[in-house]
Residue frames relative to the residue before (quaternion, step in Angstrom):
aa qw qx qy qz dx dy dz
M 1.0000 0.0000 0.0000 0.0000 0.00 0.00 0.00
V 0.2792 -0.7344 0.5969 0.1625 3.52 -1.17 0.70
Y 0.1219 -0.7834 0.6089 0.0255 3.54 -0.93 1.03
L 0.1074 -0.7339 0.6645 0.0916 3.55 -1.15 0.72
A 0.1101 -0.7690 0.6239 0.0858 3.56 -1.13 0.66
I 0.1785 -0.7694 0.6084 0.0775 3.52 -1.12 0.78
D 0.1613 -0.7363 0.6514 0.0864 3.53 -1.00 1.00
P 0.1888 -0.8189 0.5302 0.1122 3.60 -0.06 1.24
G 0.0520 0.7800 -0.6225 0.0382 3.53 -1.14 0.68
L 0.5788 -0.6004 0.4273 0.3493 3.53 -1.26 0.29
A 0.7441 0.3451 -0.2095 0.5323 3.60 1.21 -0.44
Q 0.8043 0.0680 0.0113 0.5903 3.59 0.93 -0.94
I 0.2127 -0.7397 0.6258 0.1268 3.54 -1.22 0.62
G 0.1684 -0.7922 0.5806 0.0839 3.56 -0.77 1.03
V 0.1209 -0.7853 0.6054 0.0465 3.55 -1.12 0.73
A 0.0671 -0.7711 0.6328 0.0203 3.54 -1.10 0.84
I 0.1976 -0.7802 0.5860 0.0939 3.55 -1.27 0.42
S 0.0477 -0.7377 0.6697 0.0710 3.51 -1.32 0.46
H 0.3052 -0.7899 0.5097 0.1520 3.56 -0.68 1.12
E 0.7960 0.2664 -0.1375 0.5259 3.58 1.07 -0.58
G 0.5345 -0.6609 0.3942 0.3496 3.57 1.25 0.09
K 0.6304 0.5285 -0.3475 0.4500 3.58 1.20 0.40
L 0.8141 0.1181 -0.0203 0.5683 3.57 0.88 -0.95
A 0.2624 -0.7636 0.5755 0.1302 3.54 -0.80 1.09
E 0.0255 -0.7859 0.6176 0.0170 3.54 -1.14 0.67
P 0.5747 -0.5950 0.4228 0.3700 3.59 -1.10 0.64
L 0.2241 -0.7836 0.5669 0.1200 3.56 -1.06 0.73
T 0.7687 -0.2551 0.2236 0.5422 3.59 0.60 -1.11
T 0.1966 -0.7148 0.6496 0.1685 3.50 -1.42 0.14
F 0.0251 0.7851 -0.6189 -0.0039 3.56 -1.04 0.69
P 0.5661 -0.6295 0.4084 0.3413 3.57 -1.12 0.61
A 0.3771 -0.6270 0.6209 0.2815 3.49 -1.26 0.57
R 0.3960 -0.7497 0.4745 0.2367 3.57 -0.59 1.09
N 0.7562 -0.4945 0.2551 0.3443 3.51 -1.34 0.26
A 0.2291 0.7463 -0.5898 0.2065 3.59 0.69 0.97
S 0.5988 -0.5594 0.4310 0.3778 3.54 -1.19 0.50
H 0.5582 -0.6140 0.4444 0.3376 3.56 -1.05 0.77
S 0.6925 0.4630 -0.2849 0.4742 3.57 1.12 -0.56
D 0.6648 0.4981 -0.2933 0.4732 3.59 1.27 -0.11
A 0.1279 -0.8274 0.5451 0.0444 3.57 0.34 1.27
G 0.6399 0.5411 -0.3291 0.4352 3.58 0.99 -0.77
G 0.6624 0.5018 -0.3036 0.4660 3.58 0.94 -0.86
L 0.6642 0.4928 -0.3011 0.4747 3.56 0.96 -0.85
A 0.6438 0.5147 -0.3239 0.4644 3.60 0.93 -0.85
H 0.6392 0.5296 -0.3263 0.4521 3.57 0.97 -0.84
Q 0.6449 0.5188 -0.3154 0.4642 3.60 1.01 -0.79
L 0.6826 0.5148 -0.2872 0.4319 3.59 1.01 -0.78
I 0.5236 0.6730 -0.4068 0.3277 3.59 1.16 -0.50
D 0.6182 0.5427 -0.3597 0.4404 3.63 0.98 -0.71
H 0.6397 0.5087 -0.3208 0.4787 3.59 1.00 -0.81
V 0.6588 0.5118 -0.3092 0.4565 3.56 0.91 -0.92
K 0.6341 0.5318 -0.3339 0.4512 3.61 0.94 -0.84
K 0.6486 0.5114 -0.3161 0.4668 3.60 0.97 -0.84
L 0.6542 0.5080 -0.3110 0.4661 3.58 0.96 -0.86
V 0.6424 0.5145 -0.3179 0.4708 3.58 1.00 -0.82
D 0.6630 0.5032 -0.3076 0.4610 3.60 0.91 -0.87
E 0.7078 0.4729 -0.2610 0.4553 3.57 0.99 -0.82
H 0.8204 0.2918 -0.1115 0.4790 3.60 0.86 -0.98
H 0.2580 -0.8158 0.4865 0.1764 3.61 1.26 -0.23
P 0.0916 0.8271 -0.5497 0.0728 3.61 0.68 1.02
D 0.4083 -0.6664 0.5647 0.2654 3.51 -1.33 0.44
V 0.7846 0.1414 -0.0317 0.6029 3.55 1.16 -0.74
I 0.1199 -0.7421 0.6533 0.0908 3.56 -1.14 0.75
V 0.1584 -0.7812 0.6025 0.0413 3.55 -0.78 1.14
I 0.1152 -0.7907 0.6002 0.0368 3.57 -0.81 1.03
G 0.4080 -0.7098 0.5224 0.2385 3.55 -0.79 1.04
E 0.0565 -0.8048 0.5906 -0.0145 3.55 -0.91 0.98
P 0.2584 -0.7584 0.5764 0.1607 3.60 -0.50 1.13
H 0.6385 -0.5586 0.3733 0.3754 3.57 -1.24 0.39
V 0.8121 0.0362 0.0248 0.5819 3.60 0.98 -0.82
G 0.6603 0.5601 -0.3735 0.3328 3.52 -1.36 0.13
P 0.7275 -0.4541 0.2977 0.4195 3.55 -1.33 0.12
I 0.6117 0.5435 -0.3627 0.4460 3.61 1.09 -0.55
K 0.5772 0.5623 -0.3822 0.4523 3.61 1.11 -0.58
D 0.6540 0.5082 -0.3098 0.4670 3.58 0.91 -0.93
L 0.6505 0.5128 -0.3090 0.4674 3.57 0.96 -0.90
S 0.6416 0.5382 -0.3229 0.4410 3.60 0.95 -0.87
V 0.6772 0.4933 -0.2913 0.4616 3.57 0.89 -0.94
V 0.6728 0.4765 -0.3012 0.4790 3.59 0.89 -0.89
L 0.6379 0.5234 -0.3252 0.4620 3.59 0.98 -0.83
H 0.6023 0.5579 -0.3358 0.4617 3.59 1.04 -0.83
D 0.6984 0.4740 -0.2720 0.4621 3.57 0.82 -1.02
E 0.6528 0.5118 -0.3134 0.4623 3.60 0.99 -0.83
I 0.6624 0.4985 -0.3129 0.4635 3.60 0.92 -0.87
K 0.6271 0.5453 -0.3424 0.4384 3.60 0.98 -0.78
R 0.6346 0.5420 -0.3324 0.4393 3.58 1.12 -0.59
V 0.7929 0.3172 -0.1533 0.4971 3.61 1.09 -0.64
F 0.7147 0.3936 -0.2274 0.5316 3.60 1.28 -0.17
S 0.3433 -0.7853 0.4832 0.1789 3.57 -0.69 1.07
G 0.5903 0.5769 -0.3715 0.4251 3.60 1.22 -0.24
R 0.6932 -0.4555 0.3589 0.4281 3.53 -1.33 -0.21
V 0.0829 -0.7664 0.6364 0.0258 3.58 -1.01 0.89
V 0.0077 0.8224 -0.5664 0.0527 3.57 -0.65 1.11
L 0.3450 -0.6677 0.6163 0.2350 3.50 -1.27 0.60
H 0.0768 -0.7938 0.6027 0.0261 3.57 -0.90 0.92
P 0.5036 -0.6725 0.4445 0.3108 3.59 -0.76 1.01
E 0.1474 0.7564 -0.6293 0.1004 3.53 -1.02 0.86
D 0.0381 0.7570 -0.6520 0.0215 3.49 -1.06 0.79
L 0.8580 0.0940 -0.0976 0.4954 3.52 -1.00 0.90
S 0.2571 0.7887 -0.5264 0.1865 3.61 1.09 0.54
S 0.6431 0.5154 -0.3379 0.4545 3.61 0.98 -0.73
Q 0.6509 0.5014 -0.3189 0.4725 3.59 0.98 -0.80
E 0.6459 0.5072 -0.3156 0.4754 3.59 1.00 -0.78
A 0.6308 0.5287 -0.3306 0.4618 3.58 1.02 -0.76
V 0.6520 0.4999 -0.3149 0.4752 3.59 0.93 -0.88
K 0.6302 0.5383 -0.3355 0.4477 3.59 0.94 -0.86
K 0.6786 0.4847 -0.2925 0.4680 3.59 0.88 -0.91
M 0.6538 0.5029 -0.3214 0.4651 3.60 1.01 -0.74
V 0.6166 0.5250 -0.3417 0.4769 3.60 1.05 -0.75
E 0.6612 0.5028 -0.2999 0.4692 3.57 0.91 -0.94
G 0.7010 0.4593 -0.2580 0.4808 3.58 1.11 -0.67
G 0.5233 -0.6792 0.3880 0.3382 3.58 1.29 0.05
V 0.3453 0.7355 -0.5118 0.2790 3.60 1.17 0.45
P 0.4781 -0.6841 0.4649 0.2954 3.63 -0.77 0.99
K 0.6627 -0.5536 0.3437 0.3690 3.55 -1.16 0.74
E 0.6517 0.5180 -0.3298 0.4451 3.63 0.90 -0.88
K 0.6671 0.4969 -0.2871 0.4750 3.57 0.98 -0.89
R 0.6129 0.5541 -0.3489 0.4423 3.60 1.03 -0.78
K 0.6530 0.5242 -0.3236 0.4406 3.56 0.89 -0.91
E 0.6595 0.5100 -0.2997 0.4639 3.60 1.03 -0.80
E 0.8015 0.3599 -0.1377 0.4573 3.57 0.91 -0.96
E 0.3998 0.7700 -0.4429 0.2259 3.59 1.27 -0.25
H 0.7480 0.4268 -0.2470 0.4441 3.59 0.72 -0.99
A 0.6146 0.5038 -0.3523 0.4943 3.60 1.09 -0.57
A 0.6302 0.5150 -0.3309 0.4777 3.59 1.07 -0.71
A 0.6341 0.5147 -0.3306 0.4730 3.60 1.02 -0.74
A 0.6329 0.5141 -0.3300 0.4757 3.60 0.99 -0.78
T 0.6162 0.5436 -0.3374 0.4593 3.58 1.09 -0.72
L 0.6531 0.5005 -0.3120 0.4749 3.59 0.96 -0.84
I 0.6339 0.5243 -0.3275 0.4649 3.60 0.97 -0.82
L 0.6946 0.4735 -0.2816 0.4626 3.57 0.83 -0.98
Q 0.6557 0.5037 -0.3307 0.4551 3.59 0.91 -0.82
D 0.6311 0.5165 -0.3354 0.4717 3.58 1.02 -0.75
Y 0.6340 0.5204 -0.3262 0.4699 3.59 0.99 -0.80
L 0.6774 0.4906 -0.2957 0.4615 3.59 0.84 -0.96
D 0.6738 0.5006 -0.2937 0.4573 3.58 0.97 -0.86
S 0.6763 0.4986 -0.2940 0.4556 3.59 1.14 -0.57
K 0.5714 0.5840 -0.3853 0.4290 3.59 1.26 -0.23
P 0.4797 -0.6567 0.4868 0.3189 3.61 -0.95 0.76
S 0.5034 -0.6374 0.4890 0.3183 3.58 -1.08 0.70
L 0.4238 -0.7017 0.5135 0.2535 3.54 -1.09 0.72
């Protein structure tokens, strides 16, 4: 099974992939375009084109969306979940995540990744943490 994970954000969106459902790896980061921070629906609608391209290219079976407990990103996650379900026939799940971007930066600092590179890769790394946590929480078959 192929899994994609999305780390939604108001400035950047991170994406990770797992081809066999065991190990997540960063895939890409793309900017969240200029929708209002208070307009989760508008931002989610803008992101659907990116998601469609990723689905066409990688043919995932499952899309995992990181969902924080509170805040504007939670609203974006829920709306994005609903929008993706309208255009994707596979499984779409919300997975709890809090501070994934901060944890990703911490791991990159510990790994000696230069600051400029961290800024580029932070959200894809956060999506990787979200996806790996999701995969690790699934019971083995």
